[in-house]
Structure formats: C-alpha cells, structure tokens
MIBAVO-105121 format. One record per residue: residue number from 1; x, y, z of N, C-alpha, C, O in turn. Coordinates in Angstrom, 3 decimals. Example, Ala and Ser with C-alpha at 12.3 -4.5 7.8 and 13.67 -1.06 7.14 Angstrom:
% MIBAVO-105121
{rec 1,{13.190,-5.690,7.800},{12.300,-4.500,7.800},{13.200,-3.300,7.800},{14.236,-3.319,8.465}};
{rec 2,{12.850,-2.250,7.080},{13.670,-1.060,7.140},{12.900,0.030,7.870},{13.409,1.138,8.039}};
This chain:
% MIBAVO-105121
{rec 1,{44.313,-8.136,166.331},{43.918,-6.738,166.313},{42.411,-6.670,166.060},{41.890,-7.420,165.234}};
{rec 2,{41.718,-5.794,166.751},{40.285,-5.660,166.511},{40.025,-4.560,165.489},{40.951,-3.864,165.073}};
{rec 3,{38.783,-4.406,165.090},{38.433,-3.460,164.033},{38.762,-2.019,164.421},{39.167,-1.227,163.570}};
{rec 4,{38.593,-1.671,165.705},{38.927,-0.321,166.151},{40.412,-0.041,165.945},{40.782,1.027,165.455}};
{rec 5,{41.267,-0.998,166.318},{42.706,-0.823,166.133},{43.056,-0.679,164.655},{43.921,0.120,164.295}};
{rec 6,{42.382,-1.456,163.796},{42.615,-1.366,162.348},{42.230,0.009,161.807},{42.953,0.584,160.993}};
{rec 7,{41.105,0.530,162.253},{40.650,1.847,161.805},{41.608,2.927,162.291},{42.002,3.804,161.523}};
{rec 8,{41.979,2.862,163.562},{42.913,3.831,164.131},{44.252,3.809,163.386},{44.814,4.863,163.090}};
{rec 9,{44.757,2.625,163.088},{46.019,2.504,162.350},{45.884,3.098,160.956},{46.809,3.751,160.474}};
{rec 10,{44.760,2.886,160.307},{44.537,3.435,158.966},{44.491,4.947,158.966},{45.113,5.591,158.121}};
{rec 11,{43.757,5.522,159.910},{43.655,6.980,160.007},{45.020,7.578,160.329},{45.412,8.582,159.734}};
{rec 12,{45.745,6.974,161.261},{47.068,7.466,161.630},{48.020,7.402,160.443},{48.798,8.331,160.224}};
{rec 13,{47.967,6.327,159.684},{48.837,6.182,158.518},{48.589,7.281,157.492},{49.533,7.849,156.943}};
{rec 14,{47.319,7.578,157.235},{46.980,8.620,156.263},{47.427,9.985,156.758},{48.044,10.743,156.009}};
{rec 15,{47.125,10.310,158.007},{47.459,11.636,158.513},{48.967,11.824,158.680},{49.469,12.935,158.511}};
{rec 16,{49.693,10.754,159.009},{51.139,10.907,159.215},{51.851,11.256,157.916},{52.918,11.869,157.948}};
{rec 17,{51.292,10.885,156.787},{51.935,11.214,155.511},{51.782,12.689,155.153},{52.430,13.169,154.223}};
{rec 18,{50.935,13.410,155.877},{50.710,14.823,155.608},{51.768,15.727,156.235},{51.937,16.869,155.808}};
{rec 19,{52.478,15.227,157.243},{53.421,16.052,157.988},{54.806,15.962,157.378},{55.156,14.934,156.798}};
{rec 20,{55.604,17.018,157.495},{56.935,17.057,156.854},{57.951,16.132,157.511},{57.800,15.720,158.661}};
{rec 21,{58.978,15.824,156.751},{60.139,15.105,157.261},{61.008,16.114,158.013},{60.852,17.319,157.818}};
{rec 22,{61.927,15.641,158.875},{62.776,16.596,159.590},{63.631,17.394,158.601},{64.041,16.876,157.562}};
{rec 23,{63.894,18.660,158.939},{64.696,19.525,158.078},{66.098,18.941,157.882},{66.665,19.022,156.792}};
{rec 24,{66.639,18.367,158.926},{67.947,17.721,158.853},{67.834,16.372,159.557},{67.083,16.223,160.520}};
{rec 25,{68.579,15.409,159.072},{68.551,14.087,159.699},{69.076,14.208,161.130},{70.150,14.767,161.353}};
{rec 26,{68.323,13.688,162.094},{68.798,13.738,163.473},{70.148,13.024,163.612},{70.460,12.110,162.850}};
{rec 27,{70.920,13.447,164.572},{72.224,12.843,164.823},{72.931,13.561,165.952},{72.426,14.542,166.497}};
{rec 28,{74.088,13.066,166.292},{74.876,13.665,167.367},{75.563,14.937,166.884},{75.911,15.070,165.711}};
{rec 29,{75.748,15.863,167.813},{76.481,17.103,167.549},{77.608,17.153,168.574},{77.363,17.220,169.779}};
{rec 30,{78.827,17.120,168.090},{80.000,17.103,168.978},{79.909,15.976,170.002},{80.284,16.155,171.161}};
{rec 31,{79.410,14.811,169.573},{79.347,13.635,170.430},{78.197,13.600,171.409},{78.120,12.687,172.232}};
{rec 32,{77.294,14.574,171.342},{76.146,14.616,172.255},{74.860,14.741,171.450},{74.887,15.026,170.253}};
{rec 33,{73.730,14.523,172.127},{72.441,14.713,171.479},{72.265,16.184,171.127},{72.775,17.061,171.824}};
{rec 34,{71.547,16.449,170.048},{71.329,17.830,169.611},{70.690,18.659,170.714},{69.915,18.134,171.514}};
{rec 35,{71.004,19.940,170.766},{70.352,20.813,171.744},{68.854,20.926,171.445},{68.425,20.773,170.302}};
{rec 36,{68.088,21.191,172.466},{66.660,21.440,172.279},{66.479,22.789,171.599},{67.308,23.684,171.762}};
{rec 37,{65.383,22.942,170.825},{65.175,24.212,170.121},{64.675,25.342,171.016},{64.520,26.473,170.554}};
{rec 38,{64.422,25.053,172.285},{63.939,26.097,173.188},{62.424,26.209,173.220},{61.885,27.156,173.793}};
{rec 39,{61.736,25.259,172.613},{60.267,25.239,172.642},{59.804,24.123,173.576},{60.549,23.175,173.826}};
{rec 40,{58.576,24.231,174.094},{58.118,23.221,175.055},{57.659,21.912,174.409},{56.863,21.187,175.007}};
{rec 41,{58.133,21.596,173.221},{57.788,20.314,172.598},{59.011,19.417,172.462},{59.058,18.541,171.598}};
{rec 42,{60.006,19.644,173.327},{61.238,18.851,173.305},{61.756,18.696,174.726},{61.764,19.645,175.510}};
{rec 43,{62.191,17.473,175.043},{62.860,17.220,176.315},{64.157,16.479,176.036},{64.262,15.732,175.062}};
{rec 44,{65.140,16.691,176.896},{66.433,16.057,176.692},{67.168,15.917,178.019},{67.015,16.735,178.926}};
{rec 45,{67.960,14.869,178.105},{68.799,14.687,179.297},{70.144,15.379,179.136},{70.955,15.381,180.063}};
{rec 46,{70.390,15.966,177.970},{71.660,16.652,177.746},{71.467,18.134,177.440},{72.296,18.736,176.757}};
{rec 47,{70.387,18.726,177.934},{70.182,20.158,177.707},{70.098,20.879,179.036},{70.012,20.259,180.096}};
{rec 48,{70.122,22.190,178.962},{70.245,22.980,180.160},{68.988,23.387,180.890},{68.915,23.185,182.102}};
{rec 49,{67.995,23.947,180.230},{66.901,24.574,180.957},{66.041,23.552,181.708},{65.771,22.469,181.189}};
{rec 50,{65.615,23.893,182.920},{64.854,22.955,183.744},{63.557,22.463,183.092},{63.163,21.318,183.309}};
{rec 51,{62.901,23.287,182.315},{61.653,22.885,181.671},{61.826,21.836,180.593},{60.888,21.112,180.261}};
{rec 52,{63.028,21.755,180.049},{63.318,20.798,178.984},{64.029,19.553,179.503},{64.123,18.555,178.789}};
{rec 53,{64.519,19.599,180.707},{65.394,18.558,181.242},{64.629,17.328,181.702},{63.605,17.431,182.378}};
{rec 54,{65.145,16.160,181.324},{64.713,14.872,181.861},{65.964,14.120,182.276},{67.052,14.392,181.769}};
{rec 55,{65.818,13.185,183.184},{66.959,12.375,183.589},{67.258,11.333,182.521},{66.348,10.872,181.831}};
{rec 56,{68.538,10.955,182.379},{68.865,9.868,181.462},{68.359,8.540,182.028},{67.965,8.462,183.192}};
{rec 57,{68.374,7.509,181.202},{67.997,6.166,181.641},{69.231,5.532,182.282},{70.264,5.385,181.629}};
{rec 58,{69.127,5.163,183.540},{70.262,4.576,184.256},{70.203,3.056,184.174},{69.125,2.465,184.105}};
{rec 59,{71.376,2.434,184.182},{71.427,0.973,184.201},{72.596,0.535,185.070},{73.534,1.298,185.302}};
{rec 60,{72.528,-0.709,185.550},{73.591,-1.196,186.430},{74.323,-2.397,185.853},{75.395,-2.744,186.348}};
{rec 61,{73.795,-3.032,184.845},{74.440,-4.214,184.264},{75.354,-3.843,183.110},{75.944,-2.764,183.076}};
{rec 62,{75.450,-4.748,182.189},{76.291,-4.578,181.011},{75.728,-3.501,180.083},{74.521,-3.474,179.843}};
{rec 63,{76.576,-2.614,179.554},{76.097,-1.622,178.591},{75.462,-2.258,177.359},{74.467,-1.746,176.847}};
{rec 64,{76.021,-3.367,176.876},{75.443,-4.049,175.711},{74.050,-4.578,176.021},{73.141,-4.473,175.198}};
{rec 65,{73.886,-5.144,177.208},{72.572,-5.660,177.602},{71.563,-4.515,177.738},{70.408,-4.647,177.335}};
{rec 66,{72.008,-3.397,178.308},{71.115,-2.239,178.457},{70.696,-1.714,177.086},{69.531,-1.373,176.880}};
{rec 67,{71.636,-1.648,176.154},{71.353,-1.152,174.801},{70.366,-2.073,174.088},{69.451,-1.605,173.411}};
{rec 68,{70.554,-3.378,174.241},{69.616,-4.341,173.647},{68.228,-4.219,174.261},{67.220,-4.301,173.559}};
{rec 69,{68.181,-4.024,175.572},{66.898,-3.831,176.247},{66.210,-2.576,175.729},{65.001,-2.580,175.500}};
{rec 70,{66.969,-1.510,175.546},{66.399,-0.271,175.017},{65.771,-0.502,173.645},{64.654,-0.051,173.392}};
{rec 71,{66.474,-1.194,172.769},{65.930,-1.495,171.432},{64.585,-2.214,171.539},{63.638,-1.896,170.820}};
{rec 72,{64.517,-3.183,172.444},{63.275,-3.946,172.637},{62.156,-3.055,173.159},{61.021,-3.143,172.691}};
{rec 73,{62.466,-2.206,174.116},{61.460,-1.317,174.703},{60.922,-0.344,173.651},{59.715,-0.113,173.580}};
{rec 74,{61.808,0.222,172.838},{61.376,1.138,171.777},{60.396,0.432,170.853},{59.340,0.974,170.527}};
{rec 75,{60.744,-0.759,170.439},{59.877,-1.535,169.545},{58.538,-1.869,170.200},{57.485,-1.718,169.580}};
{rec 76,{58.578,-2.316,171.437},{57.355,-2.682,172.147},{56.431,-1.493,172.367},{55.213,-1.657,172.452}};
{rec 77,{57.008,-0.290,172.459},{56.192,0.907,172.659},{55.704,1.498,171.337},{55.059,2.547,171.330}};
{rec 78,{56.005,0.834,170.221},{55.511,1.291,168.932},{56.457,2.181,168.160},{56.077,2.736,167.129}};
{rec 79,{57.686,2.330,168.639},{58.666,3.139,167.925},{59.297,2.366,166.784},{59.283,1.135,166.762}};
{rec 80,{59.847,3.103,165.843},{60.561,2.521,164.714},{61.997,3.034,164.742},{62.232,4.241,164.681}};
{rec 81,{62.950,2.120,164.833},{64.353,2.517,164.835},{64.741,2.863,163.400},{64.613,2.034,162.499}};
{rec 82,{65.215,4.093,163.194},{65.629,4.583,161.874},{67.133,4.464,161.681},{67.611,4.260,160.565}};
{rec 83,{67.872,4.592,162.775},{69.331,4.462,162.726},{69.806,3.879,164.043},{69.318,4.253,165.109}};
{rec 84,{70.755,2.966,163.969},{71.317,2.330,165.156},{72.794,2.107,164.872},{73.169,1.140,164.209}};
{rec 85,{73.628,3.006,165.377},{75.059,2.887,165.088},{75.901,3.509,166.186},{75.608,4.601,166.674}};
{rec 86,{76.941,2.804,166.561},{77.953,3.345,167.463},{77.440,3.989,168.726},{77.877,5.090,169.062}};
{rec 87,{76.525,3.348,169.449},{76.021,3.926,170.683},{75.019,5.047,170.485},{74.795,5.851,171.390}};
{rec 88,{74.414,5.105,169.303},{73.393,6.125,169.006},{72.206,5.447,168.329},{72.373,4.636,167.418}};
{rec 89,{71.017,5.790,168.784},{69.781,5.322,168.141},{68.906,6.524,167.854},{68.687,7.374,168.718}};
{rec 90,{68.408,6.584,166.628},{67.360,7.546,166.245},{66.121,6.717,165.949},{66.148,5.824,165.101}};
{rec 91,{65.043,7.016,166.646},{63.780,6.331,166.421},{62.675,7.356,166.212},{62.826,8.528,166.555}};
{rec 92,{61.569,6.902,165.647},{60.406,7.764,165.486},{59.192,7.098,166.117},{59.051,5.875,166.102}};
{rec 93,{58.334,7.923,166.661},{57.059,7.494,167.214},{55.981,8.338,166.543},{56.161,9.540,166.348}};
{rec 94,{54.867,7.715,166.193},{53.765,8.426,165.564},{52.616,8.544,166.561},{52.177,7.551,167.140}};
{rec 95,{52.137,9.775,166.753},{51.032,10.024,167.671},{49.744,9.537,166.999},{49.431,9.979,165.894}};
{rec 96,{48.992,8.640,167.639},{47.777,8.099,167.023},{46.789,9.184,166.590},{46.697,10.245,167.208}};
{rec 97,{46.073,8.901,165.545},{45.040,9.708,164.910},{45.624,10.954,164.245},{45.505,11.105,163.029}};
{rec 98,{46.249,11.846,165.006},{46.792,13.068,164.417},{47.931,12.747,163.457},{48.148,13.476,162.489}};
{rec 99,{48.657,11.667,163.714},{49.729,11.249,162.831},{51.008,12.046,162.959},{51.899,11.912,162.121}};
{rec 100,{51.125,12.882,163.997},{52.359,13.637,164.199},{53.512,12.671,164.453},{53.351,11.678,165.162}};
{rec 101,{54.659,12.961,163.880},{55.848,12.140,164.091},{56.780,12.863,165.046},{57.078,14.045,164.874}};
{rec 102,{57.233,12.137,166.052},{58.193,12.653,167.013},{59.500,11.885,166.845},{59.494,10.669,166.650}};
{rec 103,{60.612,12.599,166.921},{61.938,11.994,166.842},{62.441,11.745,168.259},{62.465,12.655,169.089}};
{rec 104,{62.842,10.504,168.528},{63.353,10.138,169.847},{64.748,9.544,169.646},{64.924,8.554,168.936}};
{rec 105,{65.730,10.174,170.289},{67.124,9.788,170.108},{67.730,9.349,171.435},{67.331,9.799,172.509}};
{rec 106,{68.703,8.459,171.323},{69.383,7.928,172.502},{70.888,7.896,172.253},{71.343,7.641,171.138}};
{rec 107,{71.658,8.164,173.324},{73.113,8.072,173.262},{73.612,7.309,174.479},{73.349,7.689,175.620}};
{rec 108,{74.332,6.234,174.217},{74.882,5.405,175.285},{76.137,6.054,175.858},{77.067,6.393,175.127}};
{rec 109,{76.146,6.222,177.177},{77.340,6.681,177.894},{77.710,5.542,178.845},{77.305,5.524,180.008}};
{rec 110,{78.492,4.589,178.317},{78.828,3.384,179.078},{79.603,3.704,180.349},{79.396,3.059,181.377}};
{rec 111,{80.494,4.692,180.291},{81.304,5.040,181.459},{80.444,5.551,182.614},{80.698,5.226,183.774}};
{rec 112,{79.431,6.347,182.293},{78.543,6.899,183.327},{77.381,5.960,183.641},{76.612,6.214,184.568}};
{rec 113,{77.251,4.877,182.876},{76.184,3.879,183.049},{74.795,4.492,182.886},{73.873,4.220,183.656}};
{rec 114,{74.680,5.333,181.848},{73.393,5.947,181.517},{73.197,5.956,180.002},{74.147,5.853,179.226}};
{rec 115,{71.943,6.080,179.618},{71.582,6.292,178.222},{70.871,7.637,178.169},{69.792,7.805,178.738}};
{rec 116,{71.484,8.589,177.481},{70.873,9.910,177.335},{69.733,9.815,176.324},{69.765,8.998,175.404}};
{rec 117,{68.734,10.662,176.511},{67.534,10.617,175.673},{67.111,12.027,175.280},{67.247,12.973,176.056}};
{rec 118,{66.594,12.149,174.059},{66.017,13.398,173.554},{64.761,13.020,172.793},{64.812,12.176,171.899}};
{rec 119,{63.641,13.628,173.129},{62.369,13.366,172.451},{61.771,14.701,172.039},{61.570,15.583,172.874}};
{rec 120,{61.483,14.848,170.728},{61.024,16.139,170.214},{59.973,15.967,169.129},{60.052,15.061,168.300}};
{rec 121,{58.991,16.856,169.152},{57.986,16.913,168.095},{58.588,17.617,166.889},{59.404,18.526,167.036}};
{rec 122,{58.187,17.198,165.708},{58.668,17.870,164.492},{57.889,19.141,164.212},{58.418,20.072,163.605}};
{rec 123,{56.630,19.189,164.651},{55.761,20.328,164.362},{55.242,20.958,165.638},{55.195,20.329,166.695}};
{rec 124,{54.856,22.208,165.512},{54.164,22.882,166.598},{55.084,23.495,167.625},{56.308,23.392,167.546}};
{rec 125,{54.462,24.131,168.581},{55.193,24.801,169.644},{55.101,23.999,170.936},{56.114,23.741,171.587}};
{rec 126,{53.891,23.609,171.303},{53.683,22.818,172.515},{53.174,21.439,172.132},{52.433,21.288,171.161}};
{rec 127,{53.573,20.446,172.892},{53.109,19.081,172.654},{52.207,18.585,173.786},{51.867,17.404,173.850}};
{rec 128,{51.824,19.508,174.680},{50.977,19.185,175.833},{51.590,18.093,176.716},{50.873,17.321,177.352}};
{rec 129,{52.920,18.041,176.745},{53.618,17.098,177.615},{53.809,15.704,177.051},{54.248,14.809,177.774}};
{rec 130,{53.492,15.491,175.778},{53.574,14.155,175.179},{54.998,13.610,175.211},{55.195,12.447,175.563}};
{rec 131,{55.992,14.413,174.854},{57.367,13.909,174.820},{57.888,13.574,176.206},{58.564,12.560,176.380}};
{rec 132,{57.591,14.401,177.190},{58.009,14.101,178.564},{57.346,12.807,179.052},{57.992,11.965,179.676}};
{rec 133,{56.056,12.663,178.758},{55.332,11.460,179.168},{55.926,10.221,178.482},{56.062,9.171,179.109}};
{rec 134,{56.277,10.344,177.196},{56.865,9.211,176.478},{58.190,8.795,177.130},{58.441,7.606,177.326}};
{rec 135,{59.027,9.771,177.461},{60.313,9.451,178.086},{60.090,8.753,179.423},{60.802,7.802,179.746}};
{rec 136,{59.124,9.205,180.194},{58.856,8.562,181.485},{58.313,7.144,181.294},{58.620,6.254,182.087}};
{rec 137,{57.511,6.926,180.251},{57.038,5.570,179.939},{58.196,4.682,179.500},{58.274,3.517,179.891}};
{rec 138,{59.097,5.233,178.685},{60.295,4.499,178.282},{61.128,4.132,179.511},{61.606,3.004,179.636}};
{rec 139,{61.293,5.103,180.416},{62.078,4.878,181.619},{61.479,3.749,182.457},{62.201,2.869,182.927}};
{rec 140,{60.161,3.776,182.641},{59.498,2.753,183.452},{59.623,1.371,182.805},{59.904,0.386,183.489}};
{rec 141,{59.416,1.301,181.494},{59.518,0.017,180.793},{60.955,-0.500,180.814},{61.182,-1.697,180.989}};
{rec 142,{61.919,0.396,180.636},{63.332,0.033,180.663},{63.714,-0.486,182.047},{64.351,-1.532,182.165}};
{rec 143,{63.328,0.241,183.087},{63.655,-0.164,184.466},{63.013,-1.509,184.806},{63.630,-2.348,185.463}};
{rec 144,{61.793,-1.708,184.365},{61.097,-2.970,184.637},{61.813,-4.146,183.972},{61.971,-5.210,184.570}};
{rec 145,{62.236,-3.937,182.740},{62.932,-4.991,181.992},{64.304,-5.265,182.577},{64.766,-6.406,182.565}};
{rec 146,{64.964,-4.231,183.092},{66.322,-4.363,183.637},{66.311,-4.760,185.109},{67.343,-5.142,185.660}};
{rec 147,{65.150,-4.668,185.740},{65.097,-4.953,187.178},{65.683,-3.838,188.014},{66.051,-4.048,189.170}};
{rec 148,{65.774,-2.622,187.420},{66.355,-1.481,188.130},{65.291,-0.509,188.625},{65.590,0.670,188.815}};
{rec 149,{64.079,-0.959,188.838},{62.987,-0.059,189.207},{63.244,0.681,190.431},{62.408,1.476,190.859}};
C-alpha cells in the first residue's frame, strides 16, 4: 500500500464512525430481500419500480460454487461480510473519504439459478447512482470469475 492509500484509509475510517448503524439489522422478510424504501439510494432485484430494479446475478454451474464465488467477489471489492447463513449474505461497503456505509444483501435462489441482490445507502436520499454502479461491478466481477460473461 502506498502513502496515499494509507491516508485515504485513515480518513475513511474516521468519517465512517460518524454515521449511524442501521435502524434494524438487515435480513430477509418473508423469505425475500427487504423492500426498497422508495428512495433513489437503493436498488434491488426483488422490488417493483423500474428505477429501483436491477437484474439478479445469474449462474449456470453449481449453486454452492456460485455462492463461494460471490463471497470472494464481495471480499475482493472491499466489502465486509457481516452475516452469512442459509443462502443469505449481508455485507457492508464503505464509500471512500465520506465514510458512508452501504448495506449490500444477497439471497440465493438455487432453483432459478440466480442470486438476488439489494444495495442501499443508510443515509441520504440520493446516492448519485453509487449502489447501481456497485451492483453492476459485482455482476461483472462475478460473471468474469464464473465464466458466464
């Protein structure tokens, strides 16, 4: 790591401690990812409105292999897995410098051969497309690792 990366990590660490924790621990609701709050700082593959909708991550091989690949991709992209149980992952990503924490959740649907995704900012109204961009980066990294590009 160079000095710039060290400084950026330090500033991000300090600022991220200023922002609140989620009001409720993220998790599944009736077996699906939580609904979006209706603000433009959340995207999900299991919600209705077109502005919030993203496609799930598709896979063609083994569901276990896809799930393991997802864990690796989250880690490589700088996410931290907070919970990993029964086909559900809750991870957090911290936006550099500002220190905003975003909650990114995944639900494995082995029968449909997809992994549903929800990415949401904890604060603010608009995220300027950060969550949608993150999901697309996750999708590209996942597809590249799986050979499903």
